[in-house]
Chimera marker file (.cmm) of the C-alpha trace (Angstrom):
<marker_set name="trace">
<marker id="1" x="16.108" y="5.710" z="8.714" r="1" g="1" b="0" radius="0.5"/>
<marker id="2" x="13.373" y="3.612" z="7.283" r="1" g="1" b="0" radius="0.5"/>
<marker id="3" x="10.039" y="4.292" z="8.009" r="1" g="1" b="0" radius="0.5"/>
<marker id="4" x="8.094" y="1.494" z="8.842" r="1" g="1" b="0" radius="0.5"/>
<marker id="5" x="4.331" y="1.263" z="10.083" r="1" g="1" b="0" radius="0.5"/>
<marker id="6" x="2.631" y="-1.492" z="12.437" r="1" g="1" b="0" radius="0.5"/>
<marker id="7" x="-0.709" y="-2.452" z="11.388" r="1" g="1" b="0" radius="0.5"/>
<marker id="8" x="-3.411" y="-3.101" z="14.100" r="1" g="1" b="0" radius="0.5"/>
<marker id="9" x="-2.645" y="-7.488" z="13.746" r="1" g="1" b="0" radius="0.5"/>
<marker id="10" x="0.941" y="-6.030" z="14.874" r="1" g="1" b="0" radius="0.5"/>
<marker id="11" x="2.652" y="-6.835" z="11.296" r="1" g="1" b="0" radius="0.5"/>
<marker id="12" x="5.159" y="-4.359" z="10.384" r="1" g="1" b="0" radius="0.5"/>
<marker id="13" x="5.329" y="-2.659" z="6.920" r="1" g="1" b="0" radius="0.5"/>
<marker id="14" x="8.449" y="-1.068" z="5.153" r="1" g="1" b="0" radius="0.5"/>
<marker id="15" x="6.678" y="2.430" z="3.734" r="1" g="1" b="0" radius="0.5"/>
<marker id="16" x="10.062" y="3.762" z="2.416" r="1" g="1" b="0" radius="0.5"/>
<marker id="17" x="10.783" y="0.939" z="-0.018" r="1" g="1" b="0" radius="0.5"/>
<marker id="18" x="11.358" y="2.494" z="-3.671" r="1" g="1" b="0" radius="0.5"/>
<marker id="19" x="8.120" y="0.543" z="-4.896" r="1" g="1" b="0" radius="0.5"/>
<marker id="20" x="5.032" y="0.025" z="-4.238" r="1" g="1" b="0" radius="0.5"/>
<marker id="21" x="3.731" y="-3.536" z="-2.722" r="1" g="1" b="0" radius="0.5"/>
<marker id="22" x="1.040" y="-5.412" z="-1.722" r="1" g="1" b="0" radius="0.5"/>
<marker id="23" x="1.031" y="-7.749" z="1.421" r="1" g="1" b="0" radius="0.5"/>
<marker id="24" x="-1.453" y="-9.534" z="2.792" r="1" g="1" b="0" radius="0.5"/>
<marker id="25" x="-1.730" y="-8.660" z="6.654" r="1" g="1" b="0" radius="0.5"/>
<marker id="26" x="-2.095" y="-11.543" z="9.042" r="1" g="1" b="0" radius="0.5"/>
<marker id="27" x="-5.462" y="-10.643" z="10.593" r="1" g="1" b="0" radius="0.5"/>
<marker id="28" x="-7.008" y="-10.550" z="6.817" r="1" g="1" b="0" radius="0.5"/>
<marker id="29" x="-7.287" y="-7.962" z="4.336" r="1" g="1" b="0" radius="0.5"/>
<marker id="30" x="-4.238" y="-6.256" z="2.104" r="1" g="1" b="0" radius="0.5"/>
<marker id="31" x="-1.938" y="-3.377" z="2.866" r="1" g="1" b="0" radius="0.5"/>
<marker id="32" x="-0.244" y="-1.661" z="-0.257" r="1" g="1" b="0" radius="0.5"/>
<marker id="33" x="2.948" y="0.298" z="1.097" r="1" g="1" b="0" radius="0.5"/>
<marker id="34" x="6.221" y="1.748" z="-0.193" r="1" g="1" b="0" radius="0.5"/>
<marker id="35" x="7.126" y="4.930" z="-1.849" r="1" g="1" b="0" radius="0.5"/>
<marker id="36" x="5.582" y="6.673" z="1.311" r="1" g="1" b="0" radius="0.5"/>
<marker id="37" x="1.638" y="4.549" z="1.281" r="1" g="1" b="0" radius="0.5"/>
<marker id="38" x="0.474" y="2.911" z="3.571" r="1" g="1" b="0" radius="0.5"/>
<marker id="39" x="-3.448" y="1.857" z="2.439" r="1" g="1" b="0" radius="0.5"/>
<marker id="40" x="-5.263" y="-0.855" z="3.911" r="1" g="1" b="0" radius="0.5"/>
<marker id="41" x="-7.647" y="-3.006" z="1.525" r="1" g="1" b="0" radius="0.5"/>
<marker id="42" x="-10.266" y="-5.550" z="2.075" r="1" g="1" b="0" radius="0.5"/>
<marker id="43" x="-9.670" y="-7.337" z="-0.794" r="1" g="1" b="0" radius="0.5"/>
<marker id="44" x="-6.489" y="-7.639" z="-3.058" r="1" g="1" b="0" radius="0.5"/>
<marker id="45" x="-8.378" y="-6.752" z="-6.422" r="1" g="1" b="0" radius="0.5"/>
<marker id="46" x="-8.818" y="-2.765" z="-4.792" r="1" g="1" b="0" radius="0.5"/>
<marker id="47" x="-5.070" y="-2.863" z="-3.588" r="1" g="1" b="0" radius="0.5"/>
<marker id="48" x="-3.894" y="-4.127" z="-6.456" r="1" g="1" b="0" radius="0.5"/>
<marker id="49" x="-6.097" y="-1.314" z="-8.752" r="1" g="1" b="0" radius="0.5"/>
<marker id="50" x="-4.833" y="1.323" z="-6.437" r="1" g="1" b="0" radius="0.5"/>
<marker id="51" x="-1.063" y="0.240" z="-7.210" r="1" g="1" b="0" radius="0.5"/>
<marker id="52" x="-1.921" y="0.602" z="-10.977" r="1" g="1" b="0" radius="0.5"/>
<marker id="53" x="-3.253" y="3.865" z="-10.465" r="1" g="1" b="0" radius="0.5"/>
<marker id="54" x="-0.030" y="5.553" z="-8.683" r="1" g="1" b="0" radius="0.5"/>
<marker id="55" x="1.976" y="3.554" z="-10.825" r="1" g="1" b="0" radius="0.5"/>
<marker id="56" x="0.427" y="5.307" z="-13.935" r="1" g="1" b="0" radius="0.5"/>
<marker id="57" x="-0.817" y="8.656" z="-12.705" r="1" g="1" b="0" radius="0.5"/>
<marker id="58" x="1.185" y="9.467" z="-9.133" r="1" g="1" b="0" radius="0.5"/>
<marker id="59" x="0.008" y="10.139" z="-5.985" r="1" g="1" b="0" radius="0.5"/>
<marker id="60" x="-3.398" y="11.383" z="-6.850" r="1" g="1" b="0" radius="0.5"/>
<marker id="61" x="-3.726" y="8.099" z="-8.326" r="1" g="1" b="0" radius="0.5"/>
<marker id="62" x="-6.294" y="9.282" z="-11.341" r="1" g="1" b="0" radius="0.5"/>
<marker id="63" x="-6.238" y="10.770" z="-14.148" r="1" g="1" b="0" radius="0.5"/>
<marker id="64" x="-9.593" y="13.146" z="-13.351" r="1" g="1" b="0" radius="0.5"/>
<marker id="65" x="-8.098" y="13.661" z="-9.413" r="1" g="1" b="0" radius="0.5"/>
<link id1="1" id2="2" r="1" g="1" b="0" radius="0.2"/>
<link id1="2" id2="3" r="1" g="1" b="0" radius="0.2"/>
<link id1="3" id2="4" r="1" g="1" b="0" radius="0.2"/>
<link id1="4" id2="5" r="1" g="1" b="0" radius="0.2"/>
<link id1="5" id2="6" r="1" g="1" b="0" radius="0.2"/>
<link id1="6" id2="7" r="1" g="1" b="0" radius="0.2"/>
<link id1="7" id2="8" r="1" g="1" b="0" radius="0.2"/>
<link id1="8" id2="9" r="1" g="1" b="0" radius="0.2"/>
<link id1="9" id2="10" r="1" g="1" b="0" radius="0.2"/>
<link id1="10" id2="11" r="1" g="1" b="0" radius="0.2"/>
<link id1="11" id2="12" r="1" g="1" b="0" radius="0.2"/>
<link id1="12" id2="13" r="1" g="1" b="0" radius="0.2"/>
<link id1="13" id2="14" r="1" g="1" b="0" radius="0.2"/>
<link id1="14" id2="15" r="1" g="1" b="0" radius="0.2"/>
<link id1="15" id2="16" r="1" g="1" b="0" radius="0.2"/>
<link id1="16" id2="17" r="1" g="1" b="0" radius="0.2"/>
<link id1="17" id2="18" r="1" g="1" b="0" radius="0.2"/>
<link id1="18" id2="19" r="1" g="1" b="0" radius="0.2"/>
<link id1="19" id2="20" r="1" g="1" b="0" radius="0.2"/>
<link id1="20" id2="21" r="1" g="1" b="0" radius="0.2"/>
<link id1="21" id2="22" r="1" g="1" b="0" radius="0.2"/>
<link id1="22" id2="23" r="1" g="1" b="0" radius="0.2"/>
<link id1="23" id2="24" r="1" g="1" b="0" radius="0.2"/>
<link id1="24" id2="25" r="1" g="1" b="0" radius="0.2"/>
<link id1="25" id2="26" r="1" g="1" b="0" radius="0.2"/>
<link id1="26" id2="27" r="1" g="1" b="0" radius="0.2"/>
<link id1="27" id2="28" r="1" g="1" b="0" radius="0.2"/>
<link id1="28" id2="29" r="1" g="1" b="0" radius="0.2"/>
<link id1="29" id2="30" r="1" g="1" b="0" radius="0.2"/>
<link id1="30" id2="31" r="1" g="1" b="0" radius="0.2"/>
<link id1="31" id2="32" r="1" g="1" b="0" radius="0.2"/>
<link id1="32" id2="33" r="1" g="1" b="0" radius="0.2"/>
<link id1="33" id2="34" r="1" g="1" b="0" radius="0.2"/>
<link id1="34" id2="35" r="1" g="1" b="0" radius="0.2"/>
<link id1="35" id2="36" r="1" g="1" b="0" radius="0.2"/>
<link id1="36" id2="37" r="1" g="1" b="0" radius="0.2"/>
<link id1="37" id2="38" r="1" g="1" b="0" radius="0.2"/>
<link id1="38" id2="39" r="1" g="1" b="0" radius="0.2"/>
<link id1="39" id2="40" r="1" g="1" b="0" radius="0.2"/>
<link id1="40" id2="41" r="1" g="1" b="0" radius="0.2"/>
<link id1="41" id2="42" r="1" g="1" b="0" radius="0.2"/>
<link id1="42" id2="43" r="1" g="1" b="0" radius="0.2"/>
<link id1="43" id2="44" r="1" g="1" b="0" radius="0.2"/>
<link id1="44" id2="45" r="1" g="1" b="0" radius="0.2"/>
<link id1="45" id2="46" r="1" g="1" b="0" radius="0.2"/>
<link id1="46" id2="47" r="1" g="1" b="0" radius="0.2"/>
<link id1="47" id2="48" r="1" g="1" b="0" radius="0.2"/>
<link id1="48" id2="49" r="1" g="1" b="0" radius="0.2"/>
<link id1="49" id2="50" r="1" g="1" b="0" radius="0.2"/>
<link id1="50" id2="51" r="1" g="1" b="0" radius="0.2"/>
<link id1="51" id2="52" r="1" g="1" b="0" radius="0.2"/>
<link id1="52" id2="53" r="1" g="1" b="0" radius="0.2"/>
<link id1="53" id2="54" r="1" g="1" b="0" radius="0.2"/>
<link id1="54" id2="55" r="1" g="1" b="0" radius="0.2"/>
<link id1="55" id2="56" r="1" g="1" b="0" radius="0.2"/>
<link id1="56" id2="57" r="1" g="1" b="0" radius="0.2"/>
<link id1="57" id2="58" r="1" g="1" b="0" radius="0.2"/>
<link id1="58" id2="59" r="1" g="1" b="0" radius="0.2"/>
<link id1="59" id2="60" r="1" g="1" b="0" radius="0.2"/>
<link id1="60" id2="61" r="1" g="1" b="0" radius="0.2"/>
<link id1="61" id2="62" r="1" g="1" b="0" radius="0.2"/>
<link id1="62" id2="63" r="1" g="1" b="0" radius="0.2"/>
<link id1="63" id2="64" r="1" g="1" b="0" radius="0.2"/>
<link id1="64" id2="65" r="1" g="1" b="0" radius="0.2"/>
</marker_set>
């Protein structure tokens, strides 16, 4: 069964993707979703940076965390 999350705008995101994906929300902002993550960011750069951190360091998102 696929885990789906709905943003306040009503857009549906797949949280169970086997990879991380950054998607523009219909109401503005960006969501990082997949691999169990569902995180909102105002700017795409922040979402992309978090995606790189998670891919490089795992769930904690950084070498010092």
